[in-house]
N, C-alpha and C positions, 0 to 999 in steps of 0.2 A: 153754745158757741162762745167761748170765753175769749175776751179781747186782751191783747197784750199792750194796749195803748197806755201810755203813762199819764196822759192828761185828758181832760174832757174834750178839748179841741181836737186832739189826735183821734180820739174815739169817734167823734162826730164826722171827721174827715174820712174815716175808714168805711163809712156807711154808704150805701147806694143813695142817690139823690132822693128817691121816694121815701126810703126809711129815714134818712136824715131829717127830712121835713117833718115827718110824724114824730120822731123822737124829740126834735127841737121844740115842737108845739107842746108836748107833754112836759118837757123840761121847763119851759117858760111858765106853765101853770104851777108846777111844783115850786119853782123859785119865787113866784109871786105870792105864794101862800106859806112858804117855809117859815116856821117860827124862829125867832132869834135864838142863837146858840148852836144850831145845827150847822154843819159845813158840807159843801159839795166837794167830793173828791172822786178819784178813780180807785176802786177797791173791788176785789173779787171779780175782776174782769168786766165791771159795769160801772155806770155812773151811780155813785152812792151818796146818800145823805145821812150823815153820822153825827153822833155825839163825840166831840174830840176827846182824846185821852187826857188832855189837860182838865177837862170837866169831869170825866168819870174814868179813872185809870184802872179800876178793879174789875176788869173783864176776864172771862174764863180763858180767852185765847190771846190776850195781850193786844187785840185789835180794837179799834173804836166800835161802839155799839151802832149797828146799822138801824136807822129809823125807817128809811125807804131806799129804794134803788130803781133804776131804769135801765133796761137792756134791750138790745136787738138780738134775738136768738135766731137760729137757722130757719124755723118755720113760723115764727111769731115775734111780737114784741111783748115786753112785760113790765109792769109796775109792781114792785115788791113793797108791801105795806106791813112791816113787822109789827107795828103797834096795833093794827087792826086784828091781826091774827093771834095776838098774845092772850086775848081774853074772849071767851065764848060769847058773852053779851055784846061786846063791841063788834065782833065778827058778824054776828047775826044781824045787828042793826045795819051794818054796812051792806051786807048781802040783800037785805030787804030794800034798802034805799037804791041799790044798784038795779034790782029787778023792777022797781017802780019807774025807772027811766025808760024801760022798754028796750034797752040795748041788750045785745047778746052777752050773756054771762058765761065766762070761761075762766075758772079760777083753779089754782093749785093750792098747796099748803100755805104759801105766804104771798102768792102772786095773783095778779089779774093779767091774763093774756089777751092780746088783741092783734088782729091781722092788719087792720087799717085804723086810722085815727077816728073815723066815723063810728067805729064799734065801741069806743071808750067814752063814758060820760065824764068829760073833762071837769065840769063844774063839781061833780061829786069827788073826783080825785083831789081837786084843790081844797075843797071843804074838809076832806079827810086829812090831808097833809096839815092843814091849819089847826086841826083839832087837838093836838097833843104837844104841850110845851116840853122842852128838854127836861125840866124838873119832874114833871109828871111821868114822862117816859122812863127816866132813871128810877123813880120810885116804883113803878110797875115792874121793871126788870128786877130790882132788888127783892120785891115781894115774891115774884115768880121763882127766883133762885132760892129764897128761904123756904118756900113751899116744897120745892123739889128736894131740898136737903132733908126736910122732915119725912118725906116719903121713902128715903133710902135708909 
């Protein structure tokens, strides 16, 4: 369910009251822990937390690097954690920490899905968001691109 909202405020206003409350709570946790240098925007039809093009313009698609995102989909809500899923070791540590919370784990390739706020370990999401500086994220992206180029 891709939103056509142009601003975060428009996006939030388009949600049902229940979904809005849950998305706003997750958004508050993300913003409270977002390292300096990332910016909150609307991109890809969801609330996106990105490395601005002024900081890192050399992207494969000309769009800012997405660090994280937050979306209300048709049957669930989702937090996208690009940095977590970029490296096996980081992903495995995140999944272990998530399982240790006792909360229901429902993950995709780069997202954590949840149906209600109580299903999501907010503290872990905040800690994860806080865990990667812009410089580290850009370095990891560059290393992954270089490795991919060597494989081709």
